[in-house]
N, CA and C of each residue as an Amber inpcrd file, in Angstrom:
protein
   315
  -6.6350000 -15.7470000   0.7640000  -7.6540000 -14.7780000   0.4330000
  -7.2230000 -13.4000000   0.9350000  -7.5030000 -12.3950000   0.1300000
  -7.1800000 -11.0260000   0.5210000  -8.4040000 -10.1460000   0.3100000
  -8.6560000  -9.2850000   1.2710000  -9.7430000  -8.3060000   1.1570000
  -9.1210000  -6.9260000   1.1050000  -9.6940000  -6.0760000   0.2520000
  -9.1620000  -4.7360000   0.0440000 -10.2420000  -3.7220000   0.4050000
  -9.9270000  -2.8430000   1.3350000 -10.8160000  -1.7470000   1.7150000
 -10.0720000  -0.4560000   1.4180000 -10.7360000   0.4600000   0.7150000
 -10.0610000   1.7040000   0.3440000 -10.8960000   2.9160000   0.7370000
 -10.1680000   3.9860000   1.0280000 -10.7990000   5.2660000   1.3480000
  -9.8870000   6.3620000   0.8030000 -10.4710000   7.2600000   0.0200000
  -9.7060000   8.3860000  -0.5190000 -10.0780000   9.6150000   0.2830000
  -9.0710000  10.1860000   0.9500000  -9.3260000  11.3220000   1.8230000
  -8.1990000  12.3370000   1.6900000  -8.5760000  13.5510000   1.3800000
  -7.6430000  14.6820000   1.3130000  -6.4040000  14.3810000   0.4750000
  -6.6200000  13.7780000  -0.6970000  -5.5310000  13.5330000  -1.6210000
  -4.6940000  12.3050000  -1.3270000  -5.1520000  11.4760000  -0.3970000
  -4.4150000  10.2640000  -0.0360000  -5.3500000   9.0600000  -0.1570000
  -4.8790000   8.0120000  -0.8320000  -5.6330000   6.7730000  -0.9120000
  -5.1610000   5.8490000   0.2100000  -6.0580000   5.5910000   1.1540000
  -5.7780000   4.6660000   2.2510000  -6.2610000   3.2830000   1.8260000
  -5.3500000   2.3340000   1.8050000  -5.6630000   0.9720000   1.3910000
  -5.4500000   0.0760000   2.6020000  -6.5330000  -0.5280000   3.0480000
  -6.4700000  -1.4190000   4.2110000  -6.6410000  -2.8540000   3.7240000
  -5.6310000  -3.6630000   3.9850000  -5.6400000  -5.0450000   3.5170000
  -5.9150000  -5.9980000   4.6730000  -6.6400000  -7.0710000   4.3440000
  -6.9710000  -8.0650000   5.3550000  -6.8040000  -9.4540000   4.7450000
  -6.1550000 -10.3260000   5.4950000  -5.9830000 -11.7000000   5.0290000
  -4.5290000 -12.0430000   4.8020000  -4.2760000 -12.7470000   3.7060000
  -2.9260000 -13.1770000   3.3710000  -2.4960000 -12.5690000   2.0480000
  -1.2840000 -12.0460000   2.0200000  -0.7260000 -11.4830000   0.7970000
   0.4340000 -12.3860000   0.3850000   0.1130000 -13.3540000  -0.4720000
   1.0710000 -14.3860000  -0.8640000   1.0630000 -14.5640000  -2.3730000
   1.8050000 -15.5470000  -2.8260000   1.8660000 -15.8120000  -4.2650000
   0.5070000 -16.2060000  -4.8290000  -0.4130000 -16.5920000  -3.9740000
  -1.7420000 -16.9810000  -4.4140000  -2.7180000 -15.7990000  -4.4740000
  -2.3800000 -14.6950000  -3.8170000  -3.3210000 -13.5720000  -3.7300000
  -2.7840000 -12.2460000  -4.2740000  -1.4820000 -12.1490000  -4.4860000
  -0.9090000 -10.8490000  -4.8540000  -1.4320000 -10.3370000  -6.1940000
  -1.7490000 -11.2440000  -7.1270000  -2.2290000 -10.8100000  -8.4510000
  -3.5530000 -10.0680000  -8.3490000  -4.4220000 -10.4930000  -7.4510000
  -5.7000000  -9.8070000  -7.2670000  -5.4460000  -8.3550000  -6.8670000
  -4.5260000  -8.1600000  -5.9460000  -4.1860000  -6.8210000  -5.4790000
  -3.5790000  -5.9960000  -6.6130000  -2.6190000  -6.5550000  -7.3090000
  -1.9390000  -5.8440000  -8.3970000  -2.9000000  -5.5140000  -9.5430000
  -3.7140000  -6.4770000  -9.9360000  -4.6370000  -6.2720000 -11.0620000
  -5.7040000  -5.2320000 -10.7470000  -5.9750000  -5.0370000  -9.5010000
  -6.9760000  -4.0480000  -9.0920000  -6.3580000  -2.6660000  -8.8770000
  -5.2650000  -2.6000000  -8.1370000  -4.7040000  -1.3030000  -7.7370000
  -3.8830000  -0.5970000  -8.8130000  -3.0170000  -1.3040000  -9.4950000
  -2.1190000  -0.6500000 -10.4520000  -2.8990000   0.0920000 -11.5360000
  -3.8770000  -0.5310000 -12.2100000  -4.6330000   0.2220000 -13.2200000
  -5.3760000   1.4180000 -12.6300000  -5.9120000   1.2630000 -11.4200000
  -6.6380000   2.3620000 -10.7970000  -5.7020000   3.5260000 -10.4860000
  -4.5310000   3.2380000  -9.9540000  -3.5590000   4.2870000  -9.6340000
  -3.1640000   5.0360000 -10.9040000  -2.9340000   4.2950000 -11.9780000
  -2.5360000   4.9130000 -13.2500000  -3.6590000   5.7360000 -13.8590000
  -4.8600000   5.1650000 -13.9120000  -5.9980000   5.8550000 -14.5450000
  -6.4070000   7.1130000 -13.7840000  -6.4080000   7.0310000 -12.4750000
  -6.8560000   8.1610000 -11.6480000  -5.7260000   9.1290000 -11.3230000
  -4.4870000   8.7310000 -11.6180000  -3.3490000   9.5990000 -11.3180000
  -3.1450000   9.8140000  -9.8310000  -3.3670000   8.7720000  -9.0530000
  -3.2410000   8.8720000  -7.5970000  -1.7780000   9.0570000  -7.2250000
  -1.5310000  10.0670000  -6.4050000  -0.1630000  10.4000000  -6.0250000
   0.2630000   9.7610000  -4.7120000  -0.5760000   9.8320000  -3.7140000
  -0.1830000   9.4180000  -2.3580000  -1.0140000   8.2320000  -1.8820000
  -0.2900000   7.2380000  -1.3540000  -0.9190000   6.0040000  -0.9050000
  -0.4010000   5.6350000   0.4850000  -1.3170000   5.1550000   1.3140000
  -0.9450000   4.5700000   2.6030000  -1.5060000   3.1570000   2.6240000
  -0.6200000   2.1830000   2.7410000  -1.0240000   0.7820000   2.8330000
  -1.0210000   0.3690000   4.2990000  -2.1900000   0.0320000   4.8120000
  -2.3230000  -0.4070000   6.1960000  -2.3110000  -1.9320000   6.2150000
  -1.2880000  -2.5040000   6.8290000  -1.1110000  -3.9550000   6.8650000
  -1.4590000  -4.5620000   8.2160000  -2.2030000  -3.8340000   9.0260000
  -2.5350000  -4.2880000  10.3710000  -3.2330000  -5.6480000  10.3810000
  -4.0830000  -5.9010000   9.4080000  -4.8720000  -7.1410000   9.3950000
  -4.3240000  -8.1850000   8.4270000  -3.0650000  -8.0490000   8.0500000
  -2.4250000  -9.0650000   7.2120000  -1.8540000 -10.1410000   8.1230000
  -2.3010000 -11.3570000   7.9120000  -1.8480000 -12.4890000   8.7340000
  -0.5400000 -13.0770000   8.2380000  -0.3470000 -13.0380000   6.9150000
   0.8180000 -13.6710000   6.3180000   1.2150000 -12.8990000   5.0730000
   2.5070000 -12.6710000   4.9160000   3.0250000 -12.0270000   3.7170000
   4.3130000 -12.7460000   3.3230000   4.4120000 -13.1030000   2.0370000
   5.6250000 -13.7510000   1.5610000   6.3640000 -12.8100000   0.6150000
   7.3770000 -13.3130000  -0.0730000   8.1650000 -12.4610000  -0.9640000
   7.3520000 -11.9180000  -2.1340000   6.3630000 -12.6690000  -2.6070000
   5.4900000 -12.1700000  -3.6670000   4.6930000 -10.9740000  -3.1680000
   4.2030000 -11.0760000  -1.9420000   3.4580000  -9.9750000  -1.3360000
   4.3270000  -8.7510000  -1.1370000   5.5460000  -8.9620000  -0.6830000
   6.4840000  -7.8400000  -0.5070000   6.7840000  -7.1580000  -1.8370000
   6.9740000  -7.9530000  -2.8750000   7.2410000  -7.3910000  -4.2020000
   6.0340000  -6.6010000  -4.7180000   4.8360000  -7.1050000  -4.4510000
   3.6230000  -6.3970000  -4.8680000   3.5280000  -5.0430000  -4.1750000
   3.8080000  -5.0070000  -2.8960000   3.7580000  -3.7510000  -2.1470000
   4.7980000  -2.7750000  -2.6750000   5.9730000  -3.2710000  -2.9380000
   7.0350000  -2.4040000  -3.4750000   6.6250000  -1.8250000  -4.8330000
   5.9980000  -2.6310000  -5.6760000   5.5370000  -2.1700000  -6.9830000
   4.4420000  -1.1210000  -6.8400000   3.5040000  -1.3530000  -5.9470000
   2.4130000  -0.3950000  -5.7360000   2.9600000   0.9370000  -5.2510000
   3.8760000   0.9020000  -4.3180000   4.4680000   2.1400000  -3.7980000
   5.2790000   2.8500000  -4.8770000   5.9820000   2.0890000  -5.7070000
   6.7770000   2.7260000  -6.7600000   5.8890000   3.3980000  -7.8100000
   4.6630000   2.9410000  -7.9640000   3.7250000   3.5740000  -8.9040000
   3.4500000   5.0250000  -8.5340000   3.4700000   5.3350000  -7.2510000
   3.1970000   6.7100000  -6.8280000   4.2900000   7.6620000  -7.2780000
   5.4830000   7.1560000  -7.4390000   6.6050000   7.9990000  -7.8530000
   6.4380000   8.5050000  -9.2770000   5.7010000   7.7690000 -10.1190000
   5.4450000   8.2080000 -11.4910000   4.5860000   9.4660000 -11.5190000
   3.8390000   9.6910000 -10.4520000   2.9590000  10.8580000 -10.3480000
   3.5040000  11.8640000  -9.3420000   4.7940000  11.7740000  -9.0460000
   5.4630000  12.6580000  -8.0810000   4.8110000  12.5990000  -6.7030000
   4.4350000  11.3990000  -6.2920000   3.8050000  11.2140000  -4.9930000
   4.6610000  10.3520000  -4.0810000   4.0180000   9.8860000  -3.0050000
   4.7040000   9.0560000  -2.0180000   3.8080000   7.8980000  -1.6010000
   4.4440000   6.8350000  -1.1710000   3.7270000   5.6900000  -0.6420000
   4.3250000   5.2940000   0.6880000   3.4600000   5.0510000   1.6530000
   3.9010000   4.6460000   2.9910000   3.1650000   3.3800000   3.4130000
   3.7770000   2.6580000   4.3270000   3.1510000   1.4880000   4.9280000
   2.9770000   1.7720000   6.4090000   1.8450000   1.3430000   6.9500000
   1.6640000   1.4840000   8.3960000   1.1810000   0.1650000   8.9850000
   1.3840000   0.0490000  10.2910000   0.9490000  -1.1260000  11.0610000
   1.4990000  -2.4330000  10.5190000   2.7450000  -2.4370000  10.1180000
   3.3200000  -3.6510000   9.5490000   4.1830000  -4.3840000  10.5720000
   3.9900000  -5.6830000  10.6200000   4.8410000  -6.5290000  11.4600000
   5.9780000  -7.1140000  10.6230000   5.9130000  -6.8650000   9.3170000
   6.8930000  -7.3960000   8.3710000   7.9790000  -6.3660000   8.1120000
   9.1980000  -6.8180000   7.9750000  10.3140000  -5.9240000   7.6540000
  10.4150000  -5.7510000   6.1430000  10.6670000  -4.5080000   5.7310000
  10.8750000  -4.1860000   4.3240000  12.2430000  -3.5450000   4.1820000
  12.7370000  -3.4690000   2.9470000  14.0370000  -2.8280000   2.7530000
  13.9090000  -1.3150000   2.9400000  15.0430000  -0.6360000   2.9300000
  15.0970000   0.7890000   3.2500000  14.3390000   1.6730000   2.2590000
  14.0440000   1.1550000   1.0700000  13.3570000   1.9690000   0.0710000
  11.8830000   2.1880000   0.4030000  11.3630000   1.4260000   1.3600000
   9.9550000   1.5410000   1.7430000   9.8710000   2.0920000   3.1630000
   9.1480000   3.1750000   3.2960000   9.0050000   3.8080000   4.6170000
   7.8360000   3.1830000   5.3650000   8.1040000   2.7180000   6.5580000
   7.0870000   2.1080000   7.4170000   6.8820000   3.0220000   8.6140000
   5.6170000   3.3620000   8.8800000   5.2780000   4.2180000  10.0100000
   4.3220000   3.4900000  10.9460000   4.1130000   4.0840000  12.1030000
   3.3360000   3.4520000  13.1710000   1.8600000   3.2580000  12.8140000
   1.2060000   4.3110000  12.3110000  -0.2300000   4.2300000  12.0700000
  -0.6580000   5.1980000  10.9660000  -1.9410000   5.1780000  10.6300000
  -2.4590000   6.0170000   9.5500000  -2.3520000   7.5090000   9.8660000
  -2.5330000   7.8850000  11.0990000  -2.4300000   9.2900000  11.4690000
  -1.0090000   9.8100000  11.2430000  -0.0260000   9.0220000  11.6150000
   1.3670000   9.4000000  11.3750000   1.6260000   9.5340000   9.8830000
   1.1310000   8.5860000   9.1070000   1.2930000   8.6490000   7.6450000
   0.6170000   9.8840000   7.0820000  -0.5840000  10.1620000   7.5390000
  -1.3260000  11.3420000   7.0860000  -0.5350000  12.6100000   7.3530000
   0.0210000  12.7230000   8.5410000   0.7940000  13.9190000   8.9110000
   2.0770000  14.0490000   8.0840000   2.6880000  12.9230000   7.7290000
   3.8960000  12.9690000   6.9120000   3.6050000  13.3740000   5.4620000
   2.4500000  12.9530000   4.9620000   2.1030000  13.2300000   3.5760000
   1.4820000  14.6000000   3.3650000   0.8830000  15.1550000   4.3710000
   0.1920000  16.4580000   4.3230000   0.0660000  17.0160000   2.9120000
  -1.0400000  16.7290000   2.3260000  -1.2990000  17.1760000   0.9470000
  -1.8820000  18.5730000   0.9570000
């Protein structure tokens, strides 16, 4: 099960995830976020993974896809509070404040 909490502040969509991001839950996240990002033209995203208990390769791929969506709108995507390692194409920062300061819209 995955829960999605979102807050749009100063040009940045903060997405806070809770639960498990696995092959059983990633579609819910993708089916909800990707159309919204495209329709609203959201440029900057911060994914907070502090409350994610488990993430598998499907979850990692979903996060990579969501972050890559921001590039279509000349934006950026960051991850914060992650205990999971990602490849170099995804920037991981300590917390939401650090992400906010890096994105400064």
